[in-house]
N, C-alpha and C positions, 0 to 999 in steps of 0.2 A: 139467481136460480131460474130455471126454465121448468115450466109444467107443460106436459103433453097429454092430450086425451084423445084416444082414437075412437071412431065410431064407423058404422056402415057395414059391419060384418053380418053374416047370416048364412042361411042354407039356400043353396041354389043348385040346380041341376047342371050336369056337365054341359058345356056349350054356352051357358049363361054368363051374365055380367053382374058385377058388383062395383060400387064405387066407395072406397074408404076414404075417410077424412081424418085429419090430425090437427087439433086445434092447439095452438101454442099460446102460453101466457107467461108473465114474469118478465124476465131480461131478454125479450126477443131480439133487441138490438145486436145482442152478442151472437146471435145464430148465423153461421155461415152455411154450413152444409146440413141437409136434412136427408134421411133415408128411411126406407121401409125394410125391415127384417121379418122373418117368419120362423117359427118353430113347429115342425110337424110332429106328431105323437111318435115317440121313440127315437127321434132324430136330433142332431144338434141344430142350433139356431143358424140360419144362413141369411146373407144379405141378398135382398131382391133387387133394389134399385136405389140410387141415390142422385141428389141434384145439388150443386152448390150455388153460390150467389151469382156466379157467371151464366148460370143456366145450363152448365155442362152436365150431362146425364151419363151414368154408367149402370148398365142393367145386366143381369146374368142372361146366359144364352136361353135358358129354358122359359124365359118370359118375354123375349124379344119379339115384338110384332103383336103381343097380346096385352101387355101391361103398359100403362102410360102414367108417368109421374108428372105432377105439376104442382106449383107453388104460387100463391098469390104475392102480389108486389110488396105488401106490407109484411110479408113473412110470418103472418099469423096462422095461416092455414096451409097444410099440405095435403095433397090428393093422390089417390092411386086408382085409376080406372083399370079395372081387370076385366078383359073380354075373353071369350072363348075359353072359359075356365075348365080345368081338368081335375079329376079326383086327387091327383098328386099336388094340387095347389091347396088342399086342405091343411090348415095350420092356424096358429095364432099369429096374427100380424101385428107388429109393433112398429111404431115410428120412433125415430131417435135423432139426436143432433150431434155434430162434430165439427171439427175445424176444416177438414177435408174428407173426401169420400173414403180415404184410406187411413184416417186417423182413428184414435180411441173415441168411441161414442160415449158421451158423457151424461146425457139426459135420455131417459126413456119413458114412453108411455106404458100403460098397463096392458095393452093389447086388446084386439077384437078378433073374435073367432070367426073364421071362414070355413065353411064346410061345403064341399062340392060332392054331390051324389052322382053315382054312375047310372 
């Protein structure tokens, strides 16, 4: 089993930055891909960005150039640097693990709230 705990969310003004962290514990040797998802109020959950063990990154168009995903070599931590934040980025952000970026994500963290004020 893998346990994931997110941190780093908060309230920020539009144009500001936040850095989210996701700490993994348990069977981390089994982790290949890690990703960030978000769920905004009244909307479905959507994938934001993912990174696999080869370092390949897939991100949605709306965050390109603003969000950067990174992962430590030990595979214990995942980060999301978010710059130039917009009110539409407001959501609960979750990290999750999978075999590939397009596979079923089998472990999820509880999430961290990001609120961007206009």
